[in-house]
N, C-alpha and C positions, 0 to 999 in steps of 0.2 A: 489073957495077952500078952504078945508076945516081945522082948526089946529087939529091936530089930534097926538096921539103918538101907537108906532109898539108894543104889545105885545106879550111872547111866553110863554108859559106853559111847554114846556118840551124841553131838548137838542134836537138844529136842528131843532126844530117842524116847523110848519106854524107863522106866524106874522099877529095876527089879530088887524085890527084898532079900537080906541077907543077914546071918547072925555074924555083929560082932565080936563074936567069940573073947569077949574079953579085953579087946584092945582100946586104946582108948585114940575116940575121930571124932571129926567133926566137920562139917560141912566142907567143901571145896578141895579138902583130902584125897587121894589115890591111893586105890587100893589094890591089891591081886585076889581077883578072887576064881574058884571054876565053875562055869556054866554051860550047859550044853556041848558049845562045842567049844570046849581045851578050857584051859588057863587063860584069864584075859584082864585085861588093865582097865579099871572104870575110875570115875569121876563119887564122892560122896556127895549125894543132892541134899538127901534126908540127914541130918547126924543123927545119933540112938535116939530112936525114943519107942514106946508103947505102942502095940496094932494088937485090934484087933484077931484072932484067932483064924475066924474065917476068910479077912482077908489076905492071908497066907498062903500060898501054895505051896504045899507041903512035898519030899521033907524040904526043909529048908537048910539048903547049905551056908557052910560060914565062910570068913573070911579069913581066906590063908596069912596074908601077913599088908601093913603099909607099905605103901611102895618105897623101896628105896631110891637113891638116886642113881644106881646103876638100873633099875625097870625105868626111869624114866628116859635115860639113855636108851635104851630096848625099844621103847616105846615112840619117842623121839627118830630112831633108824628105821621103824616100820612105817613109819609115816613117807618120810622119801626112798622107800621102798614101795611103796605103793603109786610113788608116780613114775618108777621106773617099769612096774609093772602094767600097768595104764596103758602105755606106750606099747608095748610088748604086745598086751592084747588086742590093741587095736590094727597092729599091724596082721596079726595073725586071723584075725575076722576079715583082713580085704582078702587076703591070701586064699583064705577059703571060701570067698564071694557069699558070705553071709548076709541078709539084711537086718541087721540087729542092730540097736544104736549104742555105744557102750556108755555106762553111766561115771561109773566109779569103780574103783578096785581099793581091796582092805585084805589084810593082815588080821591074822587072829593074834595075840599074844606072845605066845610060844610055836610062831609060827608052821604050825600044825598046818592051816590051811590058809589059802587065800580067794578071797570073793571076789566074785566080779558080778556086779548088776549091772542090769541093761535092758532097753523096750523094746521092742517089735510088736510089729501088727498084728503077727497067730502065731504060731508054735513054729520055733527052730529046732530045726538037728542038727545041734552042737556038741556029737560026739565026738568027729574026727577032732574039733576043738579044743576038746576036752583035752583028748593024746596027747595034743600037739603040746597044749600048755602044761602038762603033768610032764614033759620031756625036758622041757625048759628051764622050769620050778623046784622038780624035785619034790612034790608037795601033793596035798589033797589039793585037788579043785572043784570048785564049787560055783557055777554060774547062777545066776537069780531072776527070772525076766521080773518087772516091775511095772506099777502101772504110772500114769502121766503125775498122780497126785505124790506119789512116793519119790520120781525124778526128780519133781520142782522144789522136794523136802530136802535132798541132799545137796543139790544144789546152789537153792538159796535164791536171794533176786532182791529188786523195790518193788513193793507192791502197789495197784493206781493212789492207796493215800500217802505213797512219798516214805513210807516207812519198811525195813527189813520184813520180811515173809514170816507169818506168824509159824506157819510149820516148820519153817528153819529155825525159829529161837527162841521159842517157848513150847510149840500144841505137843505134846506128845503124841497122841492119837487124834485121828480125826475125826471127827463126829458128824453124825446126819445130818447134812444138811440139803433141805428142799425149797421147791420155788415155792412154796405156803410161803414163808420165812420171808420173804420178800416180795410177795403180795402183802402181807401182816404190814410190811414197814413202809407198804405206800412207796416204793422204786418200783423206777421205767423196769418193765419186766421185757427189755432189750435185752437178750443173750450176750451181746457184748459187754455190757454194763454192770453186768451180774456175776458176770462171770472173773477170774483169777487166773495169773501168767500160765496158769495148768491146763486151763478150757474148760472148769469144770466149776460149779458154784462155787461165790468166793466162803468159803471155812467163817468169815468175820459175820455172816448174817446170822449164826448162831448165837453170838455176846449179848446183843440187845431182844433176842427174840418173846423172851419172858417177861422183858419191861413193854411189851407193846403190844402182846396179845391181851394185858391187864388192862393196860390203859385203852383199848380198841374194844372190848367186854363190856364198855362205861361209855362208848361211842354209840350211838343213831348212825346208820347204812347211809349212804347218797340215797336220796329217793323215796327217804322214808317220812311220813306224816308225823308232826311233833306237833305241843301247846306249847306256846309260852309262857312265862307267868306274868305279862301284863295280857294275857285273853286273847292274844293273837294265834294263828293256826299259819301252820306253811309248810315247805318241803325241803328237806336237808338237800345243801347244792356242795358242799363243802366242809371238812372236817381238819382242824389242825390237833393231830392225835398229841403232839408232846404238851402243848398250851392248852387241852381238853375245851376249844371252843370251838364252835358249829358253826356254817354261813347256813341261815335258813332264808326262802324266796317267801314271804310273810305277804297274806292278802289284806290289803291296809284298804278298805272302800273298794271301790273300782278298780287301783293299782297296785301294782305288786311290789316289792323294795326289800333287798337283801341289806339284812341286818345282824350282825354275829353276837353270837350268845355264851353265855358259858355256859358246860352241859348241865352245871345243876341247877340253872334257871328253864330247862326244859323239861318237858313231860312227853314220854316214848314208852313204846314196847318193845323192849329189848330181842332179837329173837338172832338166830344163826343167820351169820354174813358169808352168802356166796358170792364170791369176786369169780368173773369170767377174765378167760383170757381171748386179747385181741385175735385175731383168725390171722392175722399177718407173724405172730411171735410162735402161735401154738403148735408147729411142727418143730421149730428149733426148741421151744422150750420141752416138748414130751420126751425129744432126741439127748437133752442138757439131763432128762429125770432120769432115762436107761441106763446113759453113763454115766450117773452118781452110782445108781444099783450096783453097776457092774463092778465097780471102783472100788464101792464099801468101805472095806477095812485095810487096814496098809497091812501090805506083808514082808514091811523091812521088821516086826516086832513080832515075827514068828517062831522066833529064836527062842 
């Protein structure tokens, strides 16, 4: 076990561990630390706590100091400079006629490097652009191509639920999301209804996946034959996953009747359920799945 603090450098960014080095720190304090990118200004999101050695990437770097008012001013000034840097870079992109969309500009705390994040459909030869920017800013320049998920994480927005986007507010890493999760939750398989504003499958599909998997494992599939506790037999026509209710078309003499039963009042053989995707959505869903695999890992956390 080792005593560490968790530091975050951007909104909803990845949390990195550092040695507090005997400095008294609490949540939301600002600190100056050394990273692979140089000296950085971060926010404590995890106060000093003991963490297992295998969860720590060695060597564990120490906190240089708790941020001073002067450091706070430097950070605020950097944020202002980033707006100007963004405008300049945008002008240079148009000047060089590059087909790329500039998303954000970021200064390192010590001004040792300026990073520009952009999206593009393919590979971009931006060597001349980098030279042009370096002559303006007189420092190291890094252009980083990111995916549409990362673009949405940076820019933020409001989701279909009416709340701020998960990726922009609290989601540190992008979790794997699949079409199977939408099927498991009996959601419409229309791609426009299960995709976020980034065009990829909604991250929140993962939130209740385990609960739905557990509840579905206790239910029969639509079309299964079941026996009821009142001695009747019938075919399942529908299920209510959350209420654990099953609609059954029972054979009542010469007539058929739809009745609703609690799952505990039915007898049936559990089997692995395989659901089919409608032909009209099949191609779009396959394309979505390919895009998910391609986008996979967030490129913002590679530092």
